[in-house]
C-alpha positions in Angstrom: -11.4 107.6 1.7 -14.7 106.5 3.1 -14.8 109.4 5.6 -13.9 111.9 2.8 -16.7 110.4 0.5 -19.1 110.7 3.4 -18.3 114.3 4.1 -18.6 115.3 0.4 -21.9 113.5 -0.2 -23.4 114.7 3.2 -22.4 118.3 2.4 -23.8 118.0 -1.1 -27.2 116.8 0.1 -27.2 119.4 2.9 -26.7 122.2 0.4 -29.5 120.8 -1.8 -31.9 120.8 1.1 -30.8 124.3 2.2 -31.5 125.7 -1.3 -35.0 124.3 -1.1 -35.7 126.5 1.9 -34.5 127.6 5.3 -35.6 125.4 8.2 -36.0 122.2 6.1 -32.9 120.6 7.5 -34.4 119.8 10.9 -32.6 117.7 13.5 -34.7 114.7 12.3 -33.9 115.2 8.7 -30.2 115.7 9.5 -30.2 112.4 11.4 -31.8 110.6 8.5 -29.4 112.2 6.1 -26.4 111.3 8.1 -27.6 107.7 8.6 -28.4 107.3 4.9 -25.1 108.8 3.7 -23.1 106.5 6.1 -25.1 103.5 5.1 -24.9 104.1 1.3 -21.1 104.8 1.5 -20.4 101.7 3.5 -22.7 99.5 1.3 -21.0 100.8 -1.8 -17.6 100.1 -0.3 -18.7 96.6 0.6 -20.0 96.1 -2.9 -16.6 97.1 -4.4 -14.6 94.9 -1.9 -16.7 91.9 -2.9 -16.0 92.3 -6.6 -19.3 94.0 -7.3 -21.6 91.0 -7.3 -24.6 93.1 -8.4 -24.8 95.2 -11.6 -24.3 98.9 -11.0 -28.0 99.4 -11.8 -29.0 96.9 -9.2 -26.9 98.4 -6.4 -28.2 101.9 -7.4 -31.8 100.7 -7.2 -31.2 99.1 -3.8 -29.6 102.3 -2.5 -32.5 104.3 -3.7 -35.0 101.9 -2.2 -33.3 102.4 1.1 -33.8 106.2 1.1 -36.0 107.1 4.0 -39.4 108.5 2.8 -38.9 111.9 4.4 -35.6 112.3 2.6 -37.1 111.1 -0.6 -39.6 113.9 -0.5 -36.9 116.5 -0.2 -34.6 114.9 -2.8 -36.9 113.3 -5.4 -36.4 116.0 -8.0 -32.6 115.5 -8.3 
């Protein structure tokens, strides 16, 4: 399930970046995107396994705070 979620979210963000312009998904951005997608999926899974000790708004805020600045610039208008 985690791998499936990762692939869906990763592809979603890749498509968003591609729509913004060709050449924006550089090797560096792709690395950051893959790292962020894996991290956010695993942190969300951990959150659910531990009976969601944070409110959904708190986990969402923390995940957004962890977004690398270079990705934030590409995705801030979502």
